[in-house]
BATI-902061 format. One record per residue: residue in three letters; x, y, z of N, C-alpha, C in turn. Coordinates in steps of 0.02 Angstrom, whole numbers, padded with zeros to 5 digits, always signed. Last residue first. Layout:
N
alaXYZXYZXYZ;...
This chain:
257
asn+05115+04958+05522+05149+04965+05587+05101+04952+05644;ile+05127+04871+05376+05079+04894+05426+05113+04897+05494;asn+05154+04840+05228+05195+04877+05277+05148+04910+05328;lys+05119+04751+05122+05086+04750+05188+05131+04781+05242;glu+05152+04740+04991+05205+04727+05040+05179+04723+05112;cys+05041+04660+04876+05053+04712+04926+05109+04692+04974;val+05000+04565+04790+05062+04600+04773+05081+04653+04824;lys+04883+04512+04841+04937+04466+04823+05003+04501+04807;asn+04797+04625+04863+04822+04584+04918+04884+04543+04900;met+04729+04708+04783+04801+04717+04783+04835+04668+04832;tyr+04595+04688+04805+04623+04660+04743+04699+04668+04738;cys+04544+04642+04969+04576+04692+04926+04607+04659+04864;lys+04501+04554+05062+04451+04576+05013+04482+04623+04960;asp+04610+04536+05145+04584+04478+05108+04534+04497+05053;cys+04629+04660+05210+04675+04637+05158+04646+04582+05115;asp+04566+04773+05281+04530+04716+05253+04571+04686+05196;pro+04650+04830+05431+04639+04832+05358+04608+04767+05333;asn+04648+04880+05572+04613+04821+05547+04598+04825+05472;asn+04667+05055+05549+04668+04997+05595+04626+04941+05564;glu+04658+05122+05428+04714+05135+05473+04723+05077+05522;his+04612+05016+05290+04597+05059+05346+04658+05068+05390;cys+04601+04974+05149+04664+04986+05184+04654+05036+05241;tyr+04466+04972+05097+04501+04912+05123+04559+04928+05169;asp+04405+05097+05069+04366+05035+05068+04400+04975+05103;arg+04500+05201+05081+04433+05207+05110+04399+05140+05119;gly+04611+05152+05012+04617+05173+05082+04550+05177+05117;leu+04555+05132+04886+04583+05076+04923+04587+05091+04997;lys+04525+05265+04855+04471+05217+04863+04494+05155+04900;trp+04655+05319+04843+04608+05346+04893+04552+05296+04907;cys+04700+05243+04735+04734+05238+04801+04688+05263+04856;val+04612+05286+04637+04612+05215+04656+04647+05205+04723;phe+04642+05424+04629+04576+05402+04650+04576+05329+04673;asp+04782+05421+04587+04758+05456+04647+04692+05427+04672;ile+04838+05376+04474+04827+05326+04527+04797+05357+04590;lys+04853+05490+04397+04806+05438+04374+04791+05387+04428;gly+04947+05583+04428+04884+05584+04466+04835+05529+04446;pro+05052+05568+04336+05060+05547+04405+04995+05539+04443;phe+05072+05538+04186+05010+05557+04221+05014+05533+04293;gln+05201+05514+04148+05156+05544+04098+05090+05566+04129;pro+05262+05450+04257+05277+05520+04243+05231+05553+04193;asn+05234+05349+04367+05194+05360+04306+05202+05432+04283;leu+05337+05343+04464+05301+05283+04442+05267+05292+04375;glu+05376+05476+04485+05425+05426+04462+05390+05365+04432;arg+05258+05530+04533+05289+05557+04472+05338+05508+04442;ala+05245+05456+04650+05195+05448+04597+05221+05476+04531;lys+05355+05510+04719+05355+05439+04701+05304+05425+04646;his+05312+05640+04740+05368+05628+04694+05374+05555+04674;ile+05207+05616+04832+05195+05651+04769+05250+05636+04718;val+05278+05555+04938+05226+05518+04903+05211+05550+04835;leu+05361+05661+04977+05390+05597+04955+05340+05557+04914;leu+05271+05756+05019+05313+05769+04960+05342+05705+04932;lys+05221+05692+05133+05176+05709+05078+05216+05719+05014;lys+05336+05686+05211+05301+05624+05192+05256+05636+05132;lys+05363+05818+05236+05406+05782+05189+05375+05716+05167;asp+05266+05847+05330+05264+05882+05266+05308+05848+05213;asp+05305+05761+05438+05242+05750+05402+05240+05785+05334;glu+05477+05704+05431+05425+05750+05455+05363+05742+05411;leu+05531+05530+05431+05523+05596+05402+05470+05638+05438;gln+05536+05403+05473+05581+05449+05506+05572+05521+05482;asn+05454+05329+05391+05431+05343+05459+05476+05390+05498;tyr+05536+05315+05276+05474+05355+05274+05453+05375+05345;arg+05632+05224+05317+05652+05293+05302+05591+05340+05303;glu+05551+05110+05329+05588+05136+05386+05608+05208+05376;phe+05493+05092+05196+05453+05102+05257+05491+05135+05314;glu+05506+05163+05044+05545+05125+05093+05520+05142+05163;ile+05362+05152+04944+05407+05194+04982+05442+05152+05034;phe+05284+05055+04893+05314+05101+04845+05367+05145+04878;gly+05215+04969+04975+05287+04961+04969+05320+05005+04917;leu+05087+04977+05014+05100+04939+04954+05175+04927+04944;arg+05102+05066+05119+05087+04996+05134+05099+04951+05074;tyr+05126+05187+05053+05181+05156+05092+05166+05084+05110;met+05005+05204+04982+05069+05205+04947+05124+05173+04988;val+04906+05202+05083+04908+05150+05032+04976+05147+04997;arg+04938+05320+05155+04937+05254+05188+04944+05198+05137;ile+04921+05420+05056+04986+05409+05088+04990+05339+05118;val+04783+05406+05031+04832+05395+04977+04901+05380+05007;his+04726+05439+05156+04713+05374+05124+04767+05358+05073;val+04772+05570+05181+04791+05516+05227+04780+05447+05195;asp+04828+05643+05024+04788+05642+05085+04804+05579+05125;ala+04901+05707+04907+04929+05664+04960+04889+05671+05024;ser+04844+05690+04753+04830+05730+04813+04848+05688+04873;ile+04959+05673+04618+04912+05645+04666+04901+05695+04722;asp+04971+05799+04487+04997+05757+04541+04941+05722+04579;ile+04989+05842+04329+04935+05826+04376+04961+05776+04427;ser+05081+05861+04232+05084+05906+04289+05028+05895+04340;ser+05056+05772+04129+05115+05760+04170+05118+05805+04232;tyr+04968+05767+04029+04940+05757+04096+04996+05753+04149;asp+04940+05869+03882+04978+05820+03921+04945+05815+03990;asn+04835+05934+03824+04895+05922+03784+04941+05871+03816;met+04676+05861+03863+04732+05906+03878+04791+05887+03834;lys+04502+05843+03868+04564+05831+03832+04616+05884+03849;ile+04407+05782+04000+04430+05842+03966+04497+05828+03933;lys+04333+05686+04071+04365+05668+04007+04384+05730+03967;phe+04283+05696+04197+04248+05733+04145+04277+05722+04075;gln+04378+05607+04255+04307+05596+04262+04265+05634+04211;asn+04512+05641+04220+04491+05571+04230+04416+05562+04223;ala+04516+05784+04202+04548+05736+04156+04517+05667+04160;leu+04443+05841+04307+04429+05860+04238+04456+05808+04189;thr+04508+05781+04416+04437+05768+04404+04418+05785+04332;asn+04635+05839+04401+04627+05766+04398+04555+05747+04384;ala+04609+05973+04422+04636+05951+04358+04626+05876+04348;ala+04564+05966+04557+04522+05993+04504+04544+05968+04436;met+04676+05913+04623+04612+05877+04625+04566+05900+04569;asn+04765+06018+04600+04777+05952+04569+04715+05909+04569;ala+04704+06118+04676+04718+06129+04605+04729+06063+04569;val+04704+06060+04804+04640+06073+04770+04651+06082+04695;lys+04845+06054+04829+04803+05994+04832+04738+06004+04794;gln+04889+06188+04818+04913+06137+04772+04868+06075+04771;gly+04745+06294+04852+04813+06270+04860+04830+06216+04810;cys+04643+06430+04843+04658+06367+04809+04731+06350+04818;gly+04617+06555+04894+04595+06497+04933+04609+06430+04901;arg+04597+06635+04738+04607+06642+04810+04580+06580+04846;phe+04665+06564+04593+04606+06580+04633+04624+06585+04706;glu+04783+06517+04542+04773+06590+04543+04711+06610+04583;leu+04770+06381+04538+04809+06409+04592+04801+06485+04597;phe+04703+06368+04417+04667+06355+04479+04704+06386+04538;lys+04809+06396+04331+04750+06441+04332+04707+06429+04394;tyr+04897+06288+04357+04918+06358+04369+04857+06404+04376;val+04822+06180+04310+04841+06184+04381+04859+06255+04400;ile+04818+06218+04173+04756+06211+04213+04771+06215+04287;ser+04954+06218+04139+04914+06279+04131+04850+06275+04173;ser+04989+06086+04157+05019+06137+04202+04981+06202+04198;ser+04924+06024+04053+04900+06011+04122+04928+06063+04170;ser+04889+06132+03914+04934+06088+03952+04906+06079+04023;pro+04728+06125+03828+04784+06159+03861+04832+06108+03893;asn+04619+06109+03729+04676+06064+03736+04737+06096+03770;asp+04511+06199+03736+04560+06203+03682+04625+06167+03698;lys+04475+06236+03911+04458+06227+03840+04520+06227+03796;trp+04498+06265+04044+04518+06199+04019+04500+06186+03946;ile+04460+06396+04063+04518+06371+04102+04543+06306+04071;lys+04344+06412+03999+04403+06435+03964+04467+06415+04001;ser+04245+06381+04087+04271+06326+04047+04332+06347+04005;ala+04199+06497+04142+04252+06462+04178+04282+06405+04137;asp+04156+06640+04077+04154+06570+04056+04212+06532+04087;gly+04171+06774+04100+04113+06741+04130+04108+06667+04113;asp+04293+06805+04044+04232+06830+04012+04170+06793+04037;tyr+04399+06774+04123+04375+06722+04078+04309+06740+04045;tyr+04431+06881+04205+04485+06850+04167+04461+06798+04116;lys+04308+06930+04260+04362+06975+04239+04411+06942+04191;ile+04231+06816+04290+04205+06868+04246+04261+06911+04218;ile+04317+06749+04376+04294+06715+04315+04266+06766+04266;arg+04328+06844+04479+04387+06826+04439+04367+06792+04374;glu+04200+06847+04534+04229+06907+04504+04287+06891+04458;ile+04195+06715+04582+04146+06739+04533+04173+06800+04496;ala+04299+06719+04675+04304+06675+04617+04255+06696+04562;asn+04247+06806+04770+04307+06825+04734+04316+06783+04671;tyr+04143+06727+04820+04127+06787+04782+04187+06811+04741;phe+04218+06624+04882+04165+06609+04834+04152+06669+04789;ile+04296+06697+04972+04329+06658+04920+04280+06641+04864;glu+04194+06748+05054+04237+06794+05017+04273+06758+04959;ala+04146+06629+05106+04101+06672+05068+04141+06721+05026;lys+04258+06587+05176+04238+06550+05116+04187+06588+05074;asp+04260+06684+05280+04317+06674+05235+04297+06640+05171;asn+04135+06664+05342+04153+06728+05313+04209+06722+05262;asn+04141+06523+05380+04090+06550+05336+04109+06617+05304;phe+04218+06395+05405+04244+06463+05402+04200+06504+05355;arg+04146+06280+05392+04178+06293+05457+04201+06365+05462;his+03993+06316+05302+04064+06297+05306+04089+06308+05377;leu+03860+06349+05311+03882+06309+05255+03952+06281+05263;lys+03755+06403+05396+03814+06366+05422+03843+06320+05369;asn+03657+06484+05352+03648+06412+05339+03706+06369+05363;lys+03704+06609+05392+03636+06589+05409+03627+06513+05404;asn+03832+06612+05331+03825+06611+05404+03756+06586+05426;phe+03800+06610+05193+03846+06561+05222+03835+06555+05297;phe+03717+06723+05184+03692+06657+05167+03735+06602+05197;asn+03802+06829+05222+03741+06816+05259+03715+06745+05247;lys+03901+06817+05123+03919+06812+05194+03857+06796+05236;tyr+03823+06837+05008+03857+06773+05020+03877+06764+05093;tyr+03779+06970+05025+03731+06915+05017+03764+06848+05035;asp+03899+07040+05027+03859+07036+05088+03807+06980+05084;leu+03948+07037+04893+03980+06997+04946+03936+06989+05008;gly+03821+07025+04763+03868+07060+04807+03893+07016+04865;lys+03735+06993+04661+03712+06985+04730+03758+07018+04780;lys+03800+07001+04539+03758+07058+04560+03736+07053+04633;asn+03858+06876+04524+03900+06933+04540+03860+06992+04567;leu+03750+06799+04487+03785+06784+04550+03827+06843+04572;glu+03726+06856+04363+03676+06864+04416+03707+06849+04485;tyr+03838+06809+04299+03829+06882+04306+03776+06898+04359;ile+03819+06672+04298+03875+06701+04336+03869+06776+04346;asp+03667+06595+04337+03704+06635+04288+03759+06674+04325;phe+03586+06522+04415+03658+06516+04427+03699+06548+04372;asn+03434+06526+04506+03474+06552+04449+03547+06538+04466;asn+03367+06526+04624+03333+06498+04566+03368+06520+04501;leu+03429+06561+04740+03421+06614+04689+03377+06592+04630;asp+03426+06442+04811+03404+06503+04843+03388+06557+04792;lys+03481+06351+04721+03412+06343+04742+03384+06406+04774;tyr+03612+06403+04711+03570+06398+04652+03496+06392+04671;ile+03652+06380+04841+03647+06449+04817+03603+06452+04754;lys+03652+06242+04842+03609+06278+04889+03600+06351+04867;tyr+03752+06216+04745+03682+06197+04733+03634+06233+04779;pro+03870+06261+04807+03845+06294+04746+03772+06278+04732;ile+03865+06167+04923+03861+06240+04930+03839+06274+04865;ile+03889+06035+04906+03819+06055+04907+03812+06131+04908;trp+04025+06019+04918+03997+06021+04850+03922+06039+04849;ala+04047+06021+05059+04076+06072+05015+04038+06077+04948;lys+03983+05912+05112+03963+05978+05135+03988+06033+05088;lys+04054+05812+05043+03981+05817+05035+03956+05886+05057;ser+04185+05827+05087+04169+05842+05018+04094+05852+05008;ser+04199+05906+05248+04188+05847+05206+04169+05869+05136;ile+04323+06037+05263+04258+06007+05280+04250+05946+05235;gln+04444+06082+05215+04434+06081+05288+04362+06065+05309;val+04381+06116+05059+04439+06125+05102+04416+06125+05175;asp+04298+06143+04941+04316+06077+04965+04382+06078+05005;met+04274+06263+04882+04242+06251+04947+04267+06187+04980;leu+04338+06251+04762+04364+06299+04810+04334+06291+04879;cys+04255+06158+04697+04325+06141+04713+04352+06187+04768;gly+04140+06235+04680+04139+06176+04723+04208+06155+04744;leu+04187+06329+04588+04166+06351+04655+04163+06293+04703;val+04210+06247+04476+04264+06286+04506+04247+06305+04578;phe+04078+06198+04454+04134+06152+04468+04191+06189+04502;ala+04011+06315+04426+03990+06275+04484+04045+06226+04504;his+04066+06357+04307+04087+06392+04368+04064+06355+04431;pro+03998+06284+04211+04068+06266+04227+04093+06299+04291;tyr+03856+06251+04176+03878+06286+04237+03951+06268+04254;glu+03851+06188+04051+03804+06241+04068+03828+06284+04126;glu+03954+06094+04054+03949+06141+03998+03904+06200+04014;leu+03929+06022+04171+03992+06059+04164+03988+06110+04107;lys+03824+05965+04259+03813+06007+04201+03873+06053+04189;asn+03843+05901+04378+03868+05868+04318+03858+05908+04254;leu+03776+05978+04470+03849+05981+04469+03880+05946+04409;phe+03642+05939+04441+03664+06009+04434+03740+06013+04427;ile+03644+05805+04480+03630+05823+04410+03655+05893+04395;asn+03666+05823+04617+03716+05788+04576+03707+05803+04502;ala+03549+05884+04657+03613+05920+04665+03667+05889+04621;asp+03459+05781+04630+03453+05844+04595+03518+05885+04599;lys+03506+05678+04720+03502+05668+04648+03501+05734+04610;asp+03619+05674+04846+03560+05711+04824+03557+05710+04748;asp+03745+05623+04860+03690+05576+04859+03624+05608+04837;leu+03870+05698+04752+03826+05698+04810+03773+05644+04803;phe+03953+05669+04643+03974+05718+04692+03937+05709+04758;his+03987+05561+04535+03946+05558+04596+03975+05606+04647;leu+03978+05594+04363+04015+05599+04426+03966+05596+04484;glu+03921+05469+04247+03919+05536+04276+03957+05536+04341;lys+03972+05349+04200+03926+05388+04158+03920+05460+04182;met+04114+05254+04200+04080+05307+04237+04037+05349+04190;asn+04193+05163+04138+04124+05143+04151+04083+05197+04186;ser+04315+05223+04137+04285+05207+04072+04211+05189+04080;phe+04348+05231+04272+04329+05292+04236+04299+05279+04168;ile+04373+05096+04311+04326+05139+04347+04301+05196+04303;glu+04470+05055+04218+04405+05021+04222+04353+05064+04256;asp+04578+05140+04244+04547+05139+04178+04477+05109+04180;ser+04605+05102+04378+04586+05170+04362+04551+05174+04294;glu+04644+04970+04359+04584+04984+04399+04559+05054+04385;asn+04761+04990+04286+04705+04954+04255+04640+04967+04293;leu+04839+05056+04382+04821+05090+04319+04762+05056+04285;leu+04850+04955+04480+04820+05020+04496+04797+05056+04433;leu+04915+04852+04408+04848+04842+04437+04813+04907+04452;glu+05037+04916+04377+04992+04892+04324+04921+04883+04349;leu+05091+04936+04503+05073+04993+04462+05024+04973+04408;arg+05110+04801+04540+05069+04847+04580+05045+04905+04539;lys+05197+04756+04441+05130+04727+04446+05084+04772+04487;asp+05314+04828+04466+05279+04835+04402+05207+04811+04407;met+05342+04781+04595+05333+04852+04583+05293+04863+04519;lys+05358+04646+04568+05303+04667+04612+05289+04741+04603;tyr+05472+04648+04486+05409+04621+04461+05350+04647+04502;asp+05567+04698+04573+05549+04738+04514+05482+04715+04486;met+05572+04592+04665+05551+04659+04687+05529+04702+04627;
């Protein structure tokens, strides 16, 4: 049992290293121009923050296209110019283009973030993650944005660390985002005791998975987040999992109900 636990974690960590070491740019969207825009972290760091804040209760593709659509409408993404447009512009634009499930609320969150970046970061959102900060500092600063919960804050910090290769003093406060794919993979692999897990309330299931990841890899709990999510999407489906094609097949407990 100890060997399998060690081997599972080893495979996940190795897969994470391989994926991110070979990644030249982040694939936010299939739209080439939009993807190029979102990868300009040095030029438009606030686009990343705003995209994160939109990535709630809609698909990621619909969320991350929002900053780009505003950029195209204004032909500008200077943060001070964005601020000058005022809240009414964003409410009108969100509603007219049906950008989100909750257009008025997300327009307010979008504009509030612009104001906050100007007020607290002198218009430079990269100050959130510059100068080798602690991971807890980055998560904390994202949580200060209206509309940003624990899941989004950790997703943002994880993306900065893993994919944008932002240097941090530590990575211990970056948790996994306990979405349905990650939860399913974690318990099917056998990291969590299956019978006890199924007796828990849904909110406790998420906490259990988060704390298990902390136990498994305390120096960077969130490092296995993307690989678990990808396993869930590509192989470990809710119904009819593709076990034979999965690289975790030989060490997986296959806790499938």
